[in-house]
N, C-alpha and C positions, 0 to 999 in steps of 0.2 A: 362439657368436655374440657373447656379451658380451666375450670376449677379443678377438675380431676388431674390435669397435667401439672398444675401448680402444686397440688398436694404431693404428687409423685416426685416432683423436683425437690420439694422440701424434705421428703422422706429420704431420698437418695443422698442429698447433701449431708444430712444428719447421720445417716448410716456410714458414709465414707469417713466423716470426722471421727465417729465412734470407733470404727475399725482401725483407723490410723493410731488413735490413742491406745487402743488395746494392743496393737502390734508393738508400740513403743514400750508399753509396760511388760510385755511378754519377753523382752530381751533379758538375757541373763545378767543380773546385777554384777557390777564390778566390785568384788570384795578383795582385790589384790593389794599389794603393797602401795601405799600412798593414796588408796581410794578414799574419797570423801563424798562420793556421789550420794544424793538424797535417795531415800527409798521411793519406790514407785507404786507399790500395791500394799493393801492391808495385810497380806500374807507375810510381809517383811516387817510389819509394825511390832517392834519389841518394847515400845514405850507406851503402849496402850492408849494411843491417840485416835484410833479409828472412830470411836463414838463421838468424840469432839468434832472430827471432820464431818461426820454424818449430820450433826446438828447445824454446822455452818452451811453445808450444802443445802439443807432444808430452808434455812433462813434466806439464803440468796435466791432460791427458786420461788419462794412464796411472795417475793416483792411484786407489787402491782404498780408499775412505775409510770407516772406522768412526767416525772423528772428523775434524772439519774441519781446515783448515790456513789459515795466514795467511802470505802472501808479500808482498814489496814489490819495486817497481821504483824504484830510487833514481837521482836525477840532478838537476843544477841547473836553474834556470829557463832555458828556451830551449834545452835540450839534447836535446829530442825524446822525452820520456816518453810524451806522448799519441800521438805518431806511432807509437812502438813498440807501444803498446797496440792501435792500429788494425790494425797488421800482424798482431798475435797473433790478434785476433778474426777477421780475414780467413782465417787458416789454420784456425781452429776451424770456421768455416762451410764451408770447402772439403771437409771430411770429415764425413759424417753420423754417424759412429760416435764423434766426439769430443764433448767436454763442451759443455753449454749455457753461456751466458754472459749477464751483465747489466752494463750500463754505468751506474754511479751517480755523479752529480756533485753533491756536497753544497753546492758554492758557490752554487748557484742557489736554495737553499731558505731562506735567511735565518737565523733564530735557531736555537739549539741544539735546542729541542723539535721544531721543524718538520723539522730534518734527521733526527732520530731516527725520527720517525713516517714520513717519506718513505722512509727506508732499509728499514724493515720492510714498508711498503706495497708498494714496488716489488719486493722479493724475493717477497712473497706473490703479487703479480700474475703474476710470471714462473713461479712454481711452479704456479699454477692455470691457466696459459694453455692447457693441453691440454683443459680442460673435461670431463675424465673425473671420475667420482665420487671416485676416489682422489686426483686432483690437486686438486680443489676442497676436499677434506677436509684435505689438507696445507696449502693456502693459508689455510684458516680457522684451523687449529691455530697457524700462525705469526702470524696477526693477533691471536689471543687472547694468545699469548705476548708479542708486541710491545706490546700494549695494557697488559699488566701492568708490563712493564719501563719503559715511557715514561709511565705514569700517565694514560693516555687516559681512564679512567673517572672521574677525580677530579671534573671539573665536574658530572657527573650525580649523584655521591654528595653533593656540596655542595648541589646543588639539592634533593635528597631530604631532607637534614638541615634545610633551611630551610622545608620544606613546612608543618610544624606552626606556625611563626611566622606564615606567610601565612594559615593557617586561622584562627588566633586573631584576627588583624587583621580578617578578613572577618566573623567572627562578631560581634565588637564593633561593626563598622560597621553590621551589620544591626539590632542592638539600638538603636543610636543613631538610626538612621533611623526606626524605629517610635516611639521615644520623642519624636522631634521632629515627629511627624506632626500633632500638635495645631496647628490654625491653617493647615494646608496641605491639599491635596487628598489625602485618606486613601487611596483606591484606588491612586493612582499611587505614593505612598510605600510602600504595602504590597507592590506588585509589585517595587519596587527592593529592599526588604528581603528578600523571598523569593528574589530572584536572588542577592543576596549570601550569604544563608544556604545556598543550594544550592551555591555555589562553595566555601563553607567546609566543607560536608559532603564535597565531592568532593576536597578537597586531600589527605586521607590516602590515598585511592586513587591520586591522581597521585604521591604520595610513594612508594608501593609500586611503581608503574610505573617511576619513575626509579631506584629501588633495584634493580629487576630489570635495567634497561638498564646500570646502572653497576656491577653486581655483579662479583665475581671468579669468575664462572661456577661457581655452586653452591659458593662458598667453597673451590674447589680451590686448593691451594697452588701456588706458582710451580714447585716441583720436580715436582709431579704433572703440570702442564700441559707442562712441558719434556720429561718422559719420554714423554708421549703424542706430542709433536712429533717426538722422536727416532725413535720407532718408525715413524712415517710417512715420515720422511726417509730411513731406511735402505732403503726400498722403491724409491728412485730407481735407475734403471739406469745412470746416469752423473751425475757431480757438476755442480753449478751454480757457475760461476766469477763472482764479483761483483767487478768492477773499480771501485775507488773512486778517482777522479781529483781533481786540484786540491786535495788536502788542505792543501798549504802555502800556499794562498790564504786559508784560514780565519783567523778571530781565534783567539788562543791558547786561550780557554775553549771554543770550538767544536771545536778540534783535540782537546782533552782529552776532551770529551764523546763525540766520534765514536770515538776509540780505546777508550774505556771500553765502548762498545756492541760494538765489534769483539771486544774481549777477552772480554766476557761470552758471546759467541756463537761464539767461535773453535773450539770442539770440537763444534759441531752436525754430525751426519753429513752428508756429501755437500755441504757448503757450504764453498767456498774463497774467501777474500778475497785480492785482489791490490791492495795499496795503492800509490799513486803519489805520491811526494813528494820534496822536497829535505830530506835528513836534518838538516842544521843547524837549519832552521826548526822542524821537528817536535820535535827534541830540546830546543830552548830553550823551546818551549811546555809540555813535560812537566817541566821543571826544578822548578817550584814544588810539584809533587805527588810529586817523586821525590828529595827531599833534594839538589837541584841536580845530579842525575845522570840527566838525561832519556835519555841514551843507554842506560844499563843498563835503565831502565824499558821503553824501546822494544824492547830485545832480548828481554824477557819476552813481548812480544806477537807479534812477527814471528819465525816459525821459520826462514825462509830469504830471502835477498835476491838480486835480479837487478840488478846494477849496470849502468847504461847504458854501452854501449861508448863510449869516448872518440872524438870526431870529430877526425881529424887537422886541425891548423890549416891545413896546406897545401891540404886539400880545401875548407875554408871559403873560403880566399883565392882558390882557382881558380874557385869558383862565383861569388864576388863579382866577380872580374875579367871573367867572361863576361857577367854582367848589366850591369856598368858600361859595357862596350864596346858592348853593344846600346843602352843608354840614351843615352850621351853621346859615343859614338865618332865620330859625324858632325861634331862640333865640335872634335875633337882635331886641330887643324892650327895651323900657325905663325901665321896671321892672328889666331887667338884666344889667342895666347900659349902654345901648347902646346910643350913641349920634352920629348923622351924622357928626357933625363938628369934634369931637374927632376921630372918625373912619377914616374920610377922611385924617386928618393930620397924623394919625398913618400909614395908608396904603401908602400914597405918600411919607412920610418922613422917615419911618423906614422899612417897609416890602418890597415894590417894589424894592428899591435899591439892596436888597439881591437876587432877582430873575433874574439871568442872562440868564437862559436857561430853557428848559422844565424839565430837571432833577432836578434843584433847586426847581421848582414849585411842582413837584411830591413829593420831599422829605418833603416839608413843609406841603402839603396837607395830606400826610401819617401820619405825627406826630400829626397833629390836629385831624385826624380821630381816632387815637389810644386814645388820652387823653380827647377828648371831652366828651365821655360817662361817664367818671369818675366824672364829675361835674354836672351831670343831676339827679335831683330828681323829678320824674314825669314830670311836665311841667315847672319846675323851674330850671334855671341855677344858681348854688350856688355861683358863683364868677362873677365879672365884665367881661362881654364877650370881651370887647376891651382889658382889661388887659391880659386876657387869651391868645388871639391871638398874642399879642405882646410878651408875655413870651415864647410862643411856637416858635416864630421866633428866639428869643435869644437861646432857647434850641438847635435848629437845626444849626444855623449859627454862634453863638457866645457862644460856650459851656463854655469857661472859665469865661466869664462875668455872664452867667446864674448860674454857680456853686458858684460864689462869692456872687451873690444876695441871693442864697439859704442859704449860710452860715450866711449871715447878714440879715436874713428875719425880725428879730425884728426891725432893723433899717429901712428897706424898708417899713414895715407896720406901723411904728411909734407906736410900741406897748407900749412904755414908755413915750409918749409925755405928759401925765398928771402927771408925777412924778417929774417934775421940773428939 
């Protein structure tokens, strides 16, 4: 009966996690102005990465781990790391026999200490989500281990150490109160002195309580707590994949702290870290602690890398072309200064070279969408449509040049060309 209840608890926890993930993916994607949100499902995949995501999901699920692993998904900003992660988790959820997963974003937690505590806290919550006795014990073991690594008990220990000082102050205050009672209402002063004396007597007890709460769990060593944690983690029937996204958005000291935590826990059984970052940023952050060789340091942490497949520039340009046709195609006529030859030269020679990835394309489309209506008067576009699109490209990608042209707009427009 107990085994049956445990299996039901496991099934319910996994079903709830899968339902939550499916509900998140079912939300209508934000495709409006300024949208840079990653895709969430394979139905949105326009870069043909679903098969790659399926293979990664299979690799992660097939791991039989006595020790953990650290993988990375590498790629530049705007090249689709988070989108690939979402495709992988979709494939993990599609098969109940595959690994569990957790999505951790350190960027939203602020300082380094908060990031470290949140990392351990969220992994513990995920491990304990089945609510079985074994799952809750695993979660508690990880929280104890995390508290020791992050120094979460330090404030309580500090308070405990200060309790004797507080006790001394209260005792002295009670004596002074009694001594100064002459000339005052003695019963009232005596009551105040008694209250202060009671607080002074109680401070040692409070100190012991704080010592208990801030203790290292019966003075167990870190190694002993870790061994107990490893035993419980080996009982997992499949690994937990921890995706750590947006690492390259952190401050350098936060990157170093996060990777130290990952390195310290990289060999915990059935815990797999998948780190998402742009290599050059993380390597520079590690240089100060790696004798200016952050790349070598990173290689000691990450066992294997999944490099983001390159997006053909032709595909980015084709997708931009379809979006710009939908947005501005109605005004691409001779009355608005449109010329197929001039537009072709401008698109190929000036605009397309700036579109390196989908984020660049979305940034330009968003800027055009904002400023396009400002030049429309009924069915008339009040400026040359090709000039407008070129200037928007400069606004987004060459802001210094755009501002210089704005300052010298009389020269650009040849406003004084008839003045000799």
